LOTI-931344 format. One record per residue: x, y, z of N, C-alpha, C in turn. Coordinates in pm, whole numbers, plus 50000, padded with zeros to 5 digits. Example, Ala and Ser with C-alpha at 12.3 -4.5 7.8 and 13.67 -1.06 7.14 Angstrom:
2
51319_49431_50780_51230_49550_50780_51320_49670_50780;
51285_49775_50708_51367_49894_50714_51290_50003_50787;
! end
This chain:
134
72315_07274_96375_72292_07269_96517_72286_07123_96561;
72353_07090_96668_72357_06953_96718_72224_06915_96782;
72186_06791_96759_72063_06740_96818_72092_06694_96960;
72002_06724_97051_72020_06682_97190_72014_06530_97199;
72097_06474_97282_72100_06330_97302_71975_06290_97381;
71886_06206_97324_71762_06170_97393_71787_06086_97520;
71905_06030_97534_71936_05947_97651_72012_06025_97757;
72039_06151_97731_72112_06232_97827_72261_06213_97810;
72339_06285_97887_72484_06273_97876_72532_06137_97928;
72622_06076_97853_72674_05945_97896_72809_05958_97962;
72875_06068_97944_73008_06086_98002_72999_06168_98130;
72928_06112_98225_72912_06177_98354_72986_06096_98459;
73011_06159_98572_73081_06089_98679_73007_05963_98722;
72875_05969_98726_72795_05853_98765_72796_05742_98664;
72837_05770_98541_72839_05670_98436_72981_05619_98409;
73077_05667_98484_73215_05627_98464_73239_05485_98517;
73329_05412_98452_73369_05281_98503_73458_05308_98624;
73423_05252_98739_73502_05281_98860_73640_05218_98853;
73733_05269_98932_73867_05209_98936_73860_05069_98998;
73969_04998_98986_73975_04863_99044_73954_04870_99195;
73881_04773_99247_73864_04764_99391_73994_04711_99452;
74017_04733_99580_74145_04692_99641_74175_04542_99629;
74073_04457_99636_74098_04313_99627_74154_04275_99490;
74089_04323_99383_74135_04290_99249_74269_04357_99220;
74280_04483_99255_74407_04555_99232_74522_04487_99307;
74498_04447_99430_74601_04380_99508_74640_04245_99450;
74539_04169_99405_74569_04040_99344_74653_04058_99218;
74620_04156_99137_74698_04182_99016_74839_04228_99050;
74851_04313_99151_74984_04359_99194_75070_04243_99242;
75008_04148_99312_75082_04032_99364_75138_03945_99251;
75080_03954_99133_75123_03871_99020_75226_03939_98931;
75263_04061_98964_75353_04139_98879_75492_04078_98873;
75548_04073_98751_75686_04038_98729_75721_03891_98741;
75625_03803_98753_75653_03660_98766_75698_03601_98633;
75627_03636_98526_75656_03584_98392_75583_03674_98293;
75638_03696_98174_75570_03779_98075_75429_03729_98042;
75408_03600_98043_75274_03547_98017_75175_03586_98125;
75220_03584_98251_75134_03626_98361_75107_03776_98352;
75208_03852_98310_75186_03996_98292_75081_04022_98184;
75080_03942_98080_74976_03956_97976_74838_03923_98033;
74831_03819_98115_74704_03784_98179_74659_03899_98269;
74751_03953_98348_74719_04067_98435_74666_04184_98353;
74734_04213_98242_74690_04324_98157_74551_04297_98102;
74525_04172_98063_74394_04137_98011_74285_04151_98116;
74313_04104_98237_74215_04117_98345_74188_04263_98375;
74294_04342_98383_74278_04485_98410_74195_04551_98299;
74226_04517_98174_74151_04574_98062_74003_04535_98070;
73976_04408_98098_73838_04363_98110_73765_04433_98224;
73836_04455_98335_73774_04518_98451_73744_04666_98430;
73826_04733_98352_73813_04878_98337_73747_04921_98206;
73720_04826_98118_73656_04858_97990_73507_04878_98011;
73446_04954_97924_73301_04972_97927_73237_04857_97848;
73138_04792_97906_73074_04677_97844_72925_04700_97826;
72867_04626_97735_72722_04619_97721_72673_04500_97804;
72543_04491_97828_72494_04370_97895_72530_04243_97817;
72525_04249_97684_72557_04132_97603_72703_04092_97618;
72795_04189_97611_72936_04153_97626_72965_04108_97768;
72898_04167_97866_72916_04124_98005_72873_03978_98021;
72760_03944_97966_72710_03806_97971_72810_03712_97906;
72861_03750_97791_72957_03666_97720_73086_03652_97799;
73132_03761_97858_73256_03755_97937_73241_03666_98059;
73129_03674_98128_73108_03589_98245_73113_03441_98206;
73048_03408_98096_73050_03269_98049_73190_03229_98003;
73260_03318_97936_73392_03288_97883_73498_03277_97993;
73486_03357_98096_73584_03353_98204_73569_03228_98290;
73445_03197_98330_73430_03087_98426_73295_03018_98421;
73208_03054_98328_73072_03004_98333_73037_02898_98232;
73135_02839_98170_73107_02738_98068_73209_02625_98081;
73188_02541_98181_73282_02434_98211_73321_02358_98084;
73450_02351_98060_73500_02283_97941_73536_02380_97829;
73484_02502_97836_73509_02600_97730_73521_02741_97787;
73599_02755_97893_73617_02888_97951_73762_02904_97999;
73794_03023_98046_73932_03052_98085_73977_02968_98206;
73888_02944_98299_73924_02862_98416_73958_02721_98372;
73883_02666_98278_73913_02533_98225_74051_02533_98159;
74079_02635_98079_74209_02643_98012_74321_02653_98114;
74303_02728_98219_74405_02740_98323_74425_02606_98392;
74318_02534_98419_74331_02401_98478_74414_02308_98391;
74388_02308_98262_74467_02226_98170_74613_02271_98164;
74635_02403_98171_74772_02454_98172_74846_02410_98297;
74781_02414_98412_74844_02368_98536_74885_02222_98524;
74795_02139_98472_74827_01997_98456_74946_01980_98361;
74950_02058_98256_75061_02049_98160_75193_02091_98224;
75192_02204_98293_75315_02254_98353_75368_02162_98463;
75280_02088_98528_75321_01999_98637_75361_01860_98587;
75357_01838_98457_75384_01707_98399_75518_01710_98325;
75612_01629_98371_75746_01626_98309_75742_01584_98163;
75641_01509_98122_75629_01471_97981_75603_01593_97892;
75543_01699_97949_75511_01820_97873_75599_01939_97912;
75668_01929_98025_75751_02038_98073_75892_01985_98100;
75981_02002_98003_76118_01950_98018_76192_02002_98141;
76152_02115_98197_76219_02169_98315_76209_02075_98434;
76110_01987_98435_76090_01897_98549_76162_01764_98532;
76218_01739_98416_76276_01607_98388_76401_01577_98468;
76467_01676_98521_76586_01653_98602_76555_01625_98749;
76428_01636_98785_76389_01610_98924_76380_01460_98948;
76391_01418_99074_76372_01276_99103_76235_01229_99054;
76228_01104_99011_76105_01050_98954_75987_01063_99049;
76007_01038_99179_75895_01049_99272_75846_01193_99283;
75935_01289_99272_75896_01430_99274_75819_01465_99147;
75864_01413_99033_75791_01435_98907_75649_01381_98918;
75636_01261_98970_75504_01198_98979_75414_01272_99077;
75472_01320_99187_75393_01395_99284_75344_01527_99223;
75433_01596_99152_75393_01721_99086_75284_01694_98982;
75301_01586_98905_75202_01552_98804_75066_01523_98868;
75068_01446_98977_74942_01411_99045_74871_01537_99095;
74945_01628_99156_74885_01752_99207_74835_01841_99093;
74907_01843_98984_74861_01919_98866_74733_01862_98810;
74726_01730_98804_74603_01665_98755_74486_01691_98850;
74514_01690_98981_74408_01720_99078_74359_01864_99063;
74452_01957_99042_74413_02096_99022_74324_02109_98900;
74363_02045_98791_74281_02050_98669_74144_01989_98693;
74141_01878_98764_74013_01812_98796_73922_01908_98872;
73975_01972_98975_73893_02063_99055_73852_02188_98978;
73944_02242_98898_73911_02362_98821_73812_02332_98708;
73801_02206_98670_73704_02167_98567_73573_02114_98625;
73559_02116_98756_73436_02071_98821_73321_02164_98780;
73215_02111_98722_73103_02195_98679_73044_02281_98790;
73049_02235_98916_72992_02316_99023_73072_02444_99046;
73201_02442_99014_73282_02563_99024_73236_02668_98923;
73189_02624_98810_73150_02714_98701_73004_02760_98712;
72927_02694_98795_72783_02721_98802_72749_02865_98839;
72810_02925_98943_72772_03064_98975_72796_03163_98863;
72908_03153_98793_72934_03244_98682_72836_03219_98568;
72802_03091_98546_72703_03058_98445_72566_03118_98481;
72531_03108_98608_72402_03167_98652_72402_03318_98645;
72516_03381_98675_72526_03526_98660_72508_03566_98514;
72570_03490_98425_72555_03515_98282_72410_03498_98238;
72348_03390_98283_72209_03364_98245_72114_03470_98303;
72145_03521_98422_72058_03622_98483_72053_03749_98397;
72164_03781_98333_72169_03901_98249_72079_03886_98128;
72077_03767_98071_71994_03745_97952_71851_03705_97988;
71827_03680_98116_71693_03643_98158_71658_03498_98132;
71760_03412_98112_71731_03272_98086_71763_03188_98208;
! end
């Protein structure tokens, strides 16, 4: 005879992970088909949004996505933007006029600078800390 679950049923409608909200779903839809790498990122975001998490994994994900300036996904994206905008790292830009290359590089570096600003990461870090009570 099966023992009753002391915590009650976990597979109830009220315990289900809700579908994507329109803002997130729309943002992911807008990114469809641009590049296979972006499609992988979209798939990862969708998986993270729809997966069931524990408080511990939620805390870790918040820190990993944007709450640990210098060691999170937003930081990595900032560095990627700087790389893609730099003709020294992206041969596709080498045929452009030199002033255009330099302008793209400058804007890429500015994007990385802003995406690596610790104040940008602070709210996600605080959300992560709130879960652990620290």
